[in-house]
C-alpha positions in Angstrom: 0.0 114.8 17.4 2.8 116.9 16.7 1.8 119.7 18.6 1.6 117.1 21.4 5.4 116.3 20.6 6.2 119.9 20.6 4.9 120.6 24.0 6.9 117.5 25.3 10.2 118.7 23.6 9.9 122.3 25.3 8.7 120.5 28.6 12.4 118.7 28.3 14.4 121.8 27.5 12.5 123.8 30.5 13.4 120.9 32.6 16.9 120.8 32.2 17.6 124.3 31.4 16.2 125.0 35.2 18.2 122.3 36.6 21.5 123.1 34.5 21.5 127.1 35.4 22.6 126.8 39.0 25.0 124.2 38.7 26.6 126.5 35.5 26.3 129.3 38.0 28.2 127.5 40.7 31.2 126.5 38.6 31.9 130.0 37.0 31.9 130.9 41.3 34.1 128.4 41.8 36.6 129.1 39.0 36.4 132.7 40.2 37.3 131.9 43.4 40.0 129.3 42.4 41.7 132.5 40.5 41.4 134.9 43.2 43.0 132.2 45.2 46.0 131.3 42.9 46.6 135.2 42.5 46.8 135.4 46.3 49.1 132.7 46.4 51.3 133.9 43.7 51.6 137.4 45.4 52.7 135.9 48.8 55.4 134.0 46.8 56.5 136.8 45.1 57.0 138.8 48.3 58.6 135.8 50.3 60.8 135.5 47.2 62.0 139.2 47.3 62.8 139.2 51.2 64.5 136.1 50.5 66.5 137.8 47.4 66.9 140.8 49.6 68.4 139.2 53.0 70.8 136.7 50.5 71.8 140.5 48.8 72.7 141.7 52.0 74.5 138.9 53.3 76.5 139.0 49.9 77.0 142.9 50.4 78.4 142.3 53.8 81.0 139.3 52.4 81.9 141.9 49.9 82.5 144.4 52.4 84.3 142.0 54.7 86.6 140.7 51.7 87.4 144.5 50.7 88.5 145.5 54.4 90.5 142.6 54.8 91.9 142.7 50.9 92.4 146.3 51.6 94.2 146.0 55.4 96.6 143.4 53.8 97.9 145.7 51.0 98.3 148.8 53.7 100.4 146.5 55.9 102.4 145.3 52.6 102.8 148.9 51.8 104.5 150.3 54.8 108.1 150.1 55.8 110.0 150.1 58.3 113.0 149.0 57.8 112.9 148.4 55.8 112.3 147.5 55.6 116.1 145.1 56.3 115.7 143.3 55.0 112.9 142.4 54.1 114.0 142.4 54.9 110.4 140.8 53.7 110.1 139.1 55.3 108.4 137.3 51.8 104.5 136.9 51.7 103.5 137.0 47.8 100.6 139.3 47.0 98.3 137.6 44.3 96.8 141.8 43.4 100.0 144.2 43.1 101.0 144.3 46.8 101.4 147.9 48.2 103.7 146.9 51.5 106.5 144.9 52.4 105.5 142.3 54.7 107.8 140.3 57.0 108.2 137.0 56.9 106.3 134.2 58.2 103.3 136.7 59.8 100.7 136.2 57.3 98.4 135.2 60.7 100.2 137.6 62.9 98.3 140.3 64.7 98.1 143.8 62.5 100.5 145.5 65.3 103.3 142.9 65.0 103.1 142.6 61.5 103.4 146.4 61.2 105.5 147.5 64.4 108.6 145.2 63.4 109.3 145.8 60.0 112.0 148.4 60.1 113.9 146.2 63.3 113.8 142.9 60.9 114.9 145.1 58.1 118.5 145.9 59.4 118.5 142.1 60.5 117.7 140.9 56.9 114.1 139.4 57.8 112.0 141.6 55.4 112.1 140.7 51.9 110.3 143.3 49.3 107.6 142.3 47.1 108.4 142.0 43.7 108.7 145.8 41.9 109.1 147.8 44.9 112.4 149.7 46.0 113.6 151.0 49.5 116.2 153.6 49.8 117.5 153.3 53.0 119.9 156.7 54.5 121.5 155.7 57.3 124.1 157.4 59.7 126.3 155.2 62.0 129.0 156.1 64.9 131.4 153.8 66.3 133.9 154.7 69.0 137.0 152.3 69.2 139.9 151.9 71.9 142.1 149.3 69.7 144.7 149.0 66.4 142.2 146.5 64.9 138.7 147.1 64.4 136.0 145.3 61.9 133.2 146.7 60.0 130.0 144.8 59.4 131.7 141.5 60.0 135.1 142.3 57.4 138.2 143.3 59.2 139.4 146.5 58.4 143.3 145.7 58.8 145.5 147.8 60.3 147.8 145.8 62.5 150.3 146.0 59.8 150.1 149.7 59.7 150.0 150.6 63.1 152.5 147.9 64.0 155.3 149.6 62.0 154.6 152.6 64.3 155.1 152.5 68.3 151.8 153.7 70.4 150.6 153.1 73.8 147.3 153.7 73.4 144.9 154.5 70.1 141.3 155.8 69.8 138.7 155.9 67.0 135.8 157.5 66.1 134.5 156.8 62.8 131.3 158.1 61.6 129.5 156.6 58.4 127.2 157.9 56.2 125.4 155.1 53.5 122.8 154.9 51.5 121.5 151.4 51.0 119.0 150.7 47.9 117.0 147.4 48.2 115.1 146.1 45.4 112.4 143.2 45.6 113.6 141.5 41.9 110.9 138.7 42.7 108.5 137.8 45.9 111.1 135.9 47.5 114.1 137.1 46.2 115.7 140.7 46.9 119.0 142.7 45.6 120.9 145.2 47.8 123.9 147.5 47.6 125.0 149.8 50.2 127.2 152.8 49.3 129.1 154.1 52.4 131.1 157.3 53.0 133.1 157.4 56.0 134.6 160.2 58.4 137.6 158.7 60.5 139.4 160.5 63.4 142.3 159.1 64.8 144.3 159.8 68.3 147.3 157.7 68.8 149.4 158.1 72.3 153.0 157.4 71.6 155.8 156.4 73.9 159.0 158.5 75.2 161.4 158.4 72.5 165.2 157.1 73.6 167.0 159.6 75.8 163.7 160.6 77.4 162.6 163.3 74.5 158.9 163.0 73.7 158.7 163.4 70.3 155.0 163.9 69.4 153.2 162.3 72.2 149.8 162.7 70.7 149.1 162.5 67.1 145.6 163.2 65.8 144.8 162.3 62.4 141.4 162.7 60.4 140.5 162.1 57.1 137.2 160.9 54.7 136.3 159.0 51.9 134.4 156.7 49.9 134.4 153.2 51.8 133.8 149.7 50.5 130.6 149.2 48.5 129.0 146.3 49.7 126.2 144.1 47.6 123.8 141.1 48.7 121.1 139.0 47.5 118.5 137.4 49.9 116.7 134.5 49.3 113.6 133.5 51.5 114.2 129.8 51.5 111.0 128.0 53.5 107.8 130.1 55.0 107.3 129.7 58.5 104.7 127.4 60.1 103.2 126.3 63.1 106.3 125.9 65.0 108.8 126.0 62.1 110.6 129.6 61.7 111.0 131.7 58.4 114.3 130.9 56.9 116.1 133.8 54.5 119.6 133.0 52.8 121.9 135.8 52.8 124.9 136.3 50.5 127.1 139.6 50.3 130.4 140.4 48.4 132.4 143.5 49.3 134.4 145.5 46.9 138.0 147.6 47.7 136.4 150.9 46.5 137.7 152.4 50.0 141.1 154.3 50.6 143.6 151.4 50.8 145.5 150.9 54.2 149.1 149.9 52.5 148.9 152.7 50.5 148.9 155.8 52.9 150.9 159.0 52.5 153.6 159.5 55.3 155.5 162.1 56.7 158.7 161.7 58.5 158.5 163.0 62.3 161.9 162.3 64.8 163.1 159.8 62.2 159.9 157.8 62.3 157.3 158.0 59.1 153.9 158.3 60.4 150.6 158.4 58.3 149.0 161.7 57.2 145.9 160.1 56.0 144.0 157.4 57.0 142.3 153.9 55.2 138.5 153.8 54.4 138.5 150.6 53.3 139.9 146.8 54.4 142.1 146.3 51.1 140.6 143.3 50.4 137.7 141.7 48.9 135.6 140.2 50.9 132.6 137.3 50.6 130.0 136.3 53.1 126.8 133.9 53.3 124.6 133.3 56.0 120.8 132.8 57.1 118.3 134.7 59.0 115.2 133.0 61.2 111.8 134.9 62.1 109.3 133.2 64.6 106.6 135.2 65.6 104.8 134.7 69.2 102.3 137.9 69.3 103.5 140.2 70.4 107.3 139.6 70.3 108.9 138.4 67.2 112.0 136.4 67.8 115.2 136.6 65.2 118.4 134.7 64.8 121.4 134.4 62.3 124.8 133.3 61.6 127.6 134.6 58.8 130.5 133.2 57.8 133.0 135.9 56.3 135.7 135.3 53.7 138.7 138.1 53.6 140.6 137.2 50.9 143.9 137.1 50.5 146.0 140.0 48.8 149.7 140.0 47.4 150.3 143.8 48.4 153.9 143.8 47.7 156.7 145.5 48.6 157.8 145.7 52.4 153.8 143.8 53.1 154.3 141.1 50.7 151.3 138.3 50.7 148.3 139.7 53.5 145.3 137.0 54.6 143.0 138.7 56.7 141.3 136.5 59.3 137.8 134.9 58.6 135.2 135.8 60.7 132.1 134.1 62.2 129.2 136.1 63.3 126.1 134.7 65.3 123.2 137.0 66.7 120.0 137.0 68.7 117.6 139.4 69.4 113.8 140.0 69.7 111.5 142.6 68.5 108.3 143.7 71.1 105.7 145.1 69.4 104.3 148.2 71.5 101.4 149.3 69.1 100.6 148.8 65.3 103.5 151.8 64.7 106.1 151.5 67.5 108.2 148.9 68.2 111.7 148.0 70.8 114.0 145.3 69.9 116.9 143.8 72.4 119.9 141.9 70.1 123.0 140.6 71.2 125.9 140.1 68.5 129.2 138.7 68.5 132.1 138.0 65.8 135.0 136.0 65.8 137.9 136.9 63.8 140.8 134.4 63.4 144.5 135.4 63.4 145.9 137.4 60.1 149.1 136.1 58.4 151.6 138.0 56.9 153.8 136.4 54.4 152.4 132.7 56.0 153.5 134.0 59.6 150.7 134.8 61.5 150.6 137.9 63.2 150.2 138.8 66.9 147.3 140.6 68.4 145.3 139.8 65.3 142.4 137.8 66.8 139.2 139.4 67.6 136.1 138.2 69.8 133.9 141.2 69.4 130.4 141.2 71.5 127.7 143.7 72.0 124.4 144.3 73.1 121.9 146.5 71.4 119.0 148.4 72.3 116.6 149.9 69.5 113.5 150.8 68.6 111.4 151.8 65.6 108.5 153.8 64.3 106.3 153.9 61.3 105.3 157.2 60.6 103.4 156.0 57.3 102.7 153.2 55.2 106.3 154.2 53.4 108.3 155.6 56.0 109.4 154.9 59.3 112.2 155.4 61.4 114.7 153.0 63.4 117.5 153.8 65.9 119.8 151.6 68.1 122.6 152.0 70.4 125.3 149.3 71.4 128.0 148.6 74.1 131.0 146.7 73.7 131.2 143.5 76.2 134.5 142.4 75.2 137.8 144.6 75.2 137.7 144.3 71.0 134.3 145.4 70.9 133.6 149.2 69.7 132.9 150.8 73.0 130.1 152.5 72.3 128.0 152.9 68.5 124.9 154.5 67.8 122.6 153.8 64.4 120.1 155.8 63.2 118.1 154.7 59.6 115.4 155.9 57.5 113.8 153.4 55.2 111.8 155.3 52.2 109.8 152.6 50.1 108.8 152.9 46.3 106.6 151.3 44.2 107.9 150.8 40.7 105.7 149.3 38.8 
């Protein structure tokens, strides 16, 4: 009996083993196949992820490269002057990083050639402001030829009607050569200071009428002199930044000293019973103050500019035979445009008109002391490098009170102090 039971159990075990062995082998094969499939899926996903990461990295590098290129181009535009420069000159954009070039106001979306080429021209019209921490040193030379007793320099009356009026003359011709050194400094991104130190050389040729009795006493008298002129200083503030149709607006205030040779205290000599001067004034003899605004608007490839200014020539009690002298105040307006020929060169055309009111001496108006001086200017600028540019212009008089001819040449040089 026990043997019979043992045999039955043995048969059952063999039966189960026979049927379970294939199933165990199939399960193992299935697990191995699943593992292999998962490994292949993981490898495929890894390859896809690597391709996606590489594409994202490529896009990131392109964006970084574009950003760096735009930032470098902006800094290069901010570092070049022209001229400075006047102005701002800047024109008044603020750089978040340290700027490398003074920038024309209202040109943040302007093509590169307009931004670069117009700066030297607009700096002369106080349409360019320097960024904070930048300094422009601008040597310049200006030549003017006059054929009138009363003349003006930079809107401030150079009053000589009293002096010349004491000398009988039929004709006066003057040549004035002014060398100046102007410093412009960006105190803030929208605030610029400037100071100008002029040095004048003058040559006057006076033709005098025949004296009583028909005797000619020194009919032509030529005098030349030189010396420091009246030092000027100014503040320029970028009030409004241009948007769409609205132009950039810059406010200008200036003051003038009396450092030049006084026209009321000249050395004289007696010739034929009449006192004649032996030296010439290089200043107005009066303090002055002016205020105005400049407007700038770009329309590729042209930059339009305009401005108005009012000049106060302060009264002075000179004493002696002169008494109280009050030079007439002046009003000036200017209209012009600059055309960019390339990224470095530009041409400009401008019209300037100055009205000067009558001068009074001891409350009495002096005849022929009014002025209406209108001039037309043609100029050009060229940017040699980011910090060095050239600007020149010629002007012709359109009225009898205007200078017959003018020539100006400036070389703005810009430095970063910080």
